[in-house]
N, C-alpha and C positions, 0 to 999 in steps of 0.2 A: 488695342486690346488683343489683337492677333499675336503680337509679340509676347505679351504676358502669358497668354494661353499656351503658346508654344514653349515658353520658358518653363511653365509649370509642368507640362507634359514631360519635358526632358528631365526635370528634377525627379519626378515620380519614377521614371525608368532607371534612374541611377541606383547602384547598389547601396545598401544601408550604410556600410562603412564609408563609402565615398561621400554620401550626403552628410553624415555626421562629421567627417573630417572637414568638408567644405564649410559647414556651419561654424565649426570651431575657429577655422581660419578667418572667416568673414567677421565673426564677433570680435576676435582679437584685433583684426585690422581696423575695424570701425572704432574700437576702444582707443587704439593708439592715435588714429587720425583725429578723433574728436578732442582728445586731450592735448594733442600737438597744436590744434587750431585755437583752443581756448583754455590754456592751462590755469589762468587766474580764475576763470568762471567755475571750473570743476574742482580745482584745488588739489585733488589726488587722482591717480590713475584708477583707483577703485570706484570713485564717484562717476568717472567716465564709463567704466564697465557697467555700473548700475544703471546709468542713463540708457546705454545701448540695449540692455536686456529689457528694461521696462518699455522702451520704444518698440522693440520687436513684439513683445507679448501683448501690449495694449497700445496706448498712444502716449505713454509717459504719465507721471503723476504731478508734474508741474514744479516739483522741488528743484529740479535741474532742467535747464533748457538753453539752447544755443542763443547767443546774443549777436553774433556777427552774421553777415549775409552768407558768407561761404559756409559757416557752420550750419545754417538753416538749410542751405542747398544740399549739403551732405546728409543731413538728417532726413530730408524728403526722399532722397535716393535710397538711403539706408532703410527707411520705413517700407518702401514698395518692394525692395528686394528681400529684406530681412524677414518681413512678416510672412512672405510666401515660403521662404526657406525654412523658417521655424514651423510653419504649418505642415510642410512635408515631413519634417522630422517627427513631429507629434503624431502625424498620421501613420508613419512607418512604425512608431513605437506601439500604437494601438493595434495596428495590423499584426505586429509581431506577437502580441498577447493573444489575438484572435487565432492566429495560425497555431500557436502553442496549445491553446485550448482544444482546437479541432484535432490536432495530432494526438493529444492525450486521450481524447474520447475515442479516437480510432486505434488506440493501443500501440502507438508508434513512438512513445517516449519511454526511455529506459528508466527503470526503478533503481535508485541509488542508495537507499537506506539498508539497514541490516536487521536481523532477528525478527523477520516477518514470517507470515505463513503463506505459502503458495498453494492455491487451489487450481488444479488442472482439470479442465473440462467443465463447461458451464451447463447447469441443468437446474431444475427445481430443487433437487437435493443439495446442490452446491449453494444455492441461494439461502436455504435454511441453515446450512452449516456456517455460512458467512455471517448471517444475522446472529446466530448463537455466539460466535466468537466475538463479534463487536459488542454485544450486550454484556459479556462476561469479562472482558478485558479492555478497559478504556484506553490503554496505551498501545494495544496490538494493531498492526497494520497488515493488510491482506493484499496479495497480488493475484489476480485472476488471469489465467492463461487459457486462451481459446482462439478459434479461427474466425469468430464473428467480426463483421466489418466495423462494428461500433460496440462500445462498452455495454454490457447487459445490465450494468449497475447504474444507479442514479449518479450523474456526474457531480452532483453536489456533495456526495459522500467522500470527504477528503481522506479518509483512512483506507480507501480501497483504490488500488491502481490496476489498470487493465493493460495487458500485453497481448497484442494480436500476432499470431504466427503459428506455424506448424508445431503440433505438440510433440513431434518426434525430431525436431530440428534443434540442435545444440544452441544455435544463435538465439533462438527464442528464449531459452533459459538464461543465457548471458544477459539479455535485456531485463529479465526478471530478477537478476542478481541472486540466482538460486543457491550458489555455493555459500552464501552468508545467511541463508534463511534459517529459521528456527525449526520449521517442519514443512512437509509437503503432503497434500492430500490429493490422491488421484481418483477421480470419479469415473465410473464406467460411462461410455458414450451411449446415451439413450436413443440416439437416432439409428443405431445399428440393431437390427432385429435378431440376427443370429448371435446367440450367446457365446459361441466359440470365437466368433470374430470380435465380439466386444472384449472378451478377456485377452484375446491376442493383441488387440490394440493397447490394452492396459499394460500387458507384458512389455510391449515395445517402448511405451512411455517410461515404465519402471527401469528398463535397461539404460535409457538415455539419462534419466535422473541419477542413477547409480554411478554412471561414468563421470558425470559433472560434479555431483555432490555426494560422495559415498558416506559422509559422516552426518548428513542431515536425516532426521527421523522421517521415515516415509510410511504413509498409510495408503493402502490401495483397496478399492472396492472390487470384489470378485463376484461374478454372477453364478458360477457353478463350482461347487466344492471340489469336484474331481479335477478341476484345472489347477488346484494348488500345487500339484506335483510339477507343473510347468514353471513355477516360480521358485523352485528349489535352489537354483543357482543365482537367483537375484536377491540382493539384500533389501528386502521389504520388511520393515519392523512390525507392522500390524496389517491384518487383512480384515476387511468387512465383507461378510457373506450376506449380502442384503436379502436375497431371495430366501435363503434358509432361515434367516432371522425372522422375517415376516411370517413365514409358514409356521415356525415353532410358536411364535407369539399368538397366532390365530388359533392354533390347537389348544394352547394353554389357557387362552381366554374362554374357550368352550368348556374345558375340563375343570378349570378353577375360575369361576366367574368373578370378574372384578380385578383379576391380576394384571390386566392390560394397563390399568391406571397406575399400578406400581411400576411396571416397566417404563411407562411414559415419564414418570417422575425421575427414574434412575438415569435415563438417557438424556434428560433435559436439565440444564443447569439453571433454568429460569424458574423452576418450581420445586418446592420441597427439598428433600435430601438428595445428595449426590455422592458419587464415588470419587475419592481423592487418594493420591499417593502420599504417604508420610515417610519421613526419614527415621530409620531405627536409632534409638538412643543407646549409649554405652551401658546404661544400667539395666537394659532389658536383656537378660540372659536367656530367657525362654519365651515361647509364644504366649504362655499364660501371663507372665509379667507384663508383656506388651498389651495383651488383651485387657487386663484389669485396669492398667493405668490409662489407656485410651478410653475405656468405658467410663471411668471416673470423670473424664474431661468432656464426655458427651459424644464420643465416636465409637462405632462398633467395628472391630477388626474383622474383615471378611475374607481376605485372600493374601497369599504371598505369591506374587507373580501370577501364574496360571492356576495354582492350587487353591481351591476353596474348601478343602477338608481340614481346616485348622483345628476343628474341635477334636480331631483324632491325634493332633500333634502338639497339644498344649504344653506337654512336658519336654518336648524336643528343644535342643539348643537353638537359639535364634541367630542366624548368620548376620554379621554387620553389613553385608552387602545385599540383604534381603530387600525385595521390592514389596513393601506392605501397602495394602489398600484398605481404606476405611469408608464406612458409610456415615455421613453426617451432613450438617448444613454448612453454609459458607462461614458463618460467624465462628463456628467451632474449629474449622480448619485454619482460619486466620489466627485463632488463639493458640492452636497446637504448633503450627509451622511458622507463624508470623508472616503469612502471605498477604501483605497489605495491598498488593496489586490485584488480588483475585477478585 
């Protein structure tokens, strides 16, 4: 027993590649030996191979068995050595899956797919944003980047991948495959009390993102409006002024009671109407034509890029590169744009 225990310990200590190679060589050798000893009994080399594997994994099925004394002796030796060797291989395979699962939960496994959304900085806001994305796009995958020791997301959520690392380190974003992402959302660090320091960290992250992936659409949360000037030289496509937005909504809800429910529906894709971008059509020569045709389909044209004063521009020519936004429900935008994936 001491010999077998020592033998098993030595097997476990071997590298995975060594154990796998040793197992393959042992199986091949046993197959050749058994067939050489009893060629008439097994008939083909494949039958000998089948007998060896079933003997390793169980004790055989009885459809093939050695008939000579030497064959039976080799089978006994093969059984004691082989079953231990195969057990170690299976154990290492299981252990490999366990290690992979643990490393994935710790954010140490690189993300390899493309067209995903990267969320930088975990917080309650990030969790809400992640849930909103997953609910509204069944194909979209999300990569969360943060410094937490373990994933803040349910490990069972297979469409969310976690990357652990410094949010200002380029290697972290290489692991997140940032340069092939569809979009990036940078959330302000709620653990920092000083608003200037929070926006300074956001600026540092934005600079890193721009250097790695200048063509990826980037949205950044800014705490103070007067800090926008600091981002003038950084390519950030959209800014979220969270504190200003909340303050304005609070005042409007007092001045126009019930309007907060309208805001809630507009910013949430899970309830009521929402704002969508539509592609201008060649036959729309003026904003009026676009407005009327969209209205007939159930959508209300509300803005061209940042301009929401279209009611003063209805007779103006409509540029073909205009970024038109409409207010409607999902079924309507699918009908207009053919967005089956929305």
